[in-house]
RODO-2510 file (C-alpha; in nm, 4 decimals, decimal comma):
residues 110
     n   res          X          Y          Z
     1     m    -2,7919    -4,2400    -3,2839
     2     i    -2,5514    -3,9540    -3,4377
     3     i    -2,2517    -4,1040    -3,4582
     4     s    -2,0584    -3,7830    -3,3762
     5     l    -2,2701    -3,7547    -2,9979
     6     v    -2,1429    -4,1501    -2,9613
     7     i    -1,7735    -4,0592    -3,0010
     8     k    -1,8151    -3,7740    -2,7547
     9     e    -1,9958    -4,0423    -2,5380
    10     l    -1,6624    -4,2436    -2,5868
    11     g    -1,4878    -3,9896    -2,4255
    12     f    -1,3237    -3,7853    -2,7151
    13     v    -1,3124    -3,4466    -2,8036
    14     l    -1,3668    -3,2420    -3,1164
    15     f    -1,0913    -3,0388    -3,2073
    16     s    -1,2114    -2,6768    -3,2214
    17     l    -1,0992    -2,5985    -3,5678
    18     d    -1,2204    -2,9250    -3,7440
    19     l    -1,5266    -3,0781    -3,7178
    20     c    -1,4340    -3,4129    -3,8332
    21     l    -1,1419    -3,4547    -3,5967
    22     f    -1,1684    -3,5889    -3,2769
    23     k    -0,8729    -3,6965    -2,9680
    24     y    -0,8770    -3,8904    -2,7118
    25     e    -0,5590    -3,7927    -2,5011
    26     k    -0,5475    -4,0501    -2,2670
    27     l    -0,5661    -4,3600    -2,5074
    28     d    -0,3845    -4,1136    -2,7967
    29     i    -0,6313    -4,1695    -3,0386
    30     l    -0,6686    -3,9799    -3,3009
    31     l    -1,0399    -4,0250    -3,5279
    32     i    -1,1510    -3,8604    -3,8206
    33     l    -1,4905    -3,9002    -3,9428
    34     y    -1,6257    -3,8164    -4,2650
    35     v    -2,0162    -3,9346    -4,3287
    36     d    -2,0108    -4,2769    -4,2442
    37     d    -1,6402    -4,3533    -4,2344
    38     l    -1,3761    -4,3469    -4,0168
    39     l    -1,0223    -4,3131    -4,0132
    40     v    -0,7938    -4,4404    -3,6530
    41     s    -0,4829    -4,4054    -3,5604
    42     v    -0,3686    -4,5431    -3,2448
    43     l    -0,0089    -4,6569    -3,0838
    44     r    -0,1464    -4,9625    -2,9554
    45     l    -0,3372    -5,2640    -3,1140
    46     e    -0,5095    -5,3451    -2,7899
    47     v    -0,6885    -4,9870    -2,8045
    48     i    -0,8211    -5,0130    -3,1695
    49     i    -0,9898    -5,3353    -3,0762
    50     e    -1,1181    -5,1709    -2,7590
    51     l    -1,2426    -4,9246    -2,9444
    52     r    -1,4227    -5,1311    -3,2167
    53     n    -1,5783    -5,3065    -2,9830
    54     d    -1,7539    -4,9871    -2,8018
    55     l    -1,8428    -4,8701    -3,1549
    56     n    -1,9987    -5,2210    -3,2665
    57     k    -2,2406    -5,1436    -2,9167
    58     y    -2,4221    -4,8786    -3,1406
    59     y    -2,3099    -4,9633    -3,5339
    60     s    -2,2581    -5,2238    -3,7379
    61     i    -1,9324    -5,1646    -3,8497
    62     k    -1,6395    -5,3273    -4,1077
    63     d    -1,3130    -5,3036    -4,0074
    64     l    -1,0708    -5,2609    -4,3132
    65     r    -0,7470    -5,3108    -4,1339
    66     k    -0,4667    -5,0754    -4,2069
    67     a    -0,5802    -4,8075    -4,4234
    68     k    -0,4205    -4,8009    -4,7812
    69     r    -0,6815    -4,5079    -4,9041
    70     f    -0,8996    -4,2394    -4,7271
    71     l    -1,1266    -3,9749    -4,9112
    72     s    -0,8922    -3,9959    -5,2255
    73     f    -0,5848    -3,9562    -5,0348
    74     d    -0,3373    -4,2733    -5,0780
    75     i    -0,1789    -4,3828    -4,7716
    76     i     0,2112    -4,4776    -4,7436
    77     r     0,3519    -4,5846    -4,4584
    78     d     0,7493    -4,6308    -4,4103
    79     r     0,7024    -4,8126    -4,0285
    80     s     1,1449    -4,8572    -4,0179
    81     v     1,1476    -4,4480    -4,0543
    82     k     0,8330    -4,4229    -3,8504
    83     i     0,6773    -4,1739    -4,1318
    84     i     0,3232    -4,1655    -4,3080
    85     f     0,3036    -3,9870    -4,6576
    86     l    -0,0111    -3,8892    -4,7974
    87     s    -0,0525    -3,8926    -5,1764
    88     q    -0,3522    -3,7818    -5,4472
    89     e    -0,1343    -3,8879    -5,7469
    90     a    -0,4044    -4,1353    -5,8559
    91     y    -0,7012    -3,9068    -5,8035
    92     i    -0,4700    -3,6709    -5,9920
    93     i    -0,4598    -3,8571    -6,2865
    94     i    -0,8286    -3,9533    -6,2936
    95     i    -0,9471    -3,5915    -6,3015
    96     i    -0,6726    -3,5290    -6,5676
    97     k    -0,7718    -3,8554    -6,7913
    98     k    -1,1475    -3,6993    -6,6834
    99     f    -1,0665    -3,3881    -6,8449
   100     g    -0,8867    -3,4724    -7,1656
   101     y    -0,5628    -3,3381    -7,0285
   102     n    -0,3405    -3,6555    -7,0488
   103     q    -0,2896    -3,5687    -7,4286
   104     l    -0,1320    -3,3074    -7,3801
   105     i     0,2615    -3,3012    -7,4659
   106     e     0,4615    -3,2380    -7,1483
   107     a     0,6682    -2,8971    -7,1410
   108     k     1,0487    -2,9549    -7,0721
   109     t     1,0678    -2,5784    -6,9300
   110     p     0,8156    -2,3910    -6,7432
***
């Protein structure tokens, strides 16, 4: 079964401007779907457990717990101030090395 249809069947609504982002307002869930990867944001742990069980009825899924990286973004949390940072620094370094720009000398002024 097509996963976007399963997600909608579970009660999620597709954001109108992004075909990969779903929300379930009643349970405060945001879900990002990219090919066969899901990133889920919830406020309460029991909600994610229930969602995982629901998805397991349709698919064999692997729970990787707290996300540290998704689509080349590093995810950094500071729970003390309730902030999430997204960074592509590691990906940028890979691209710089791939094209040989890591050999350039840094300019002190623009």
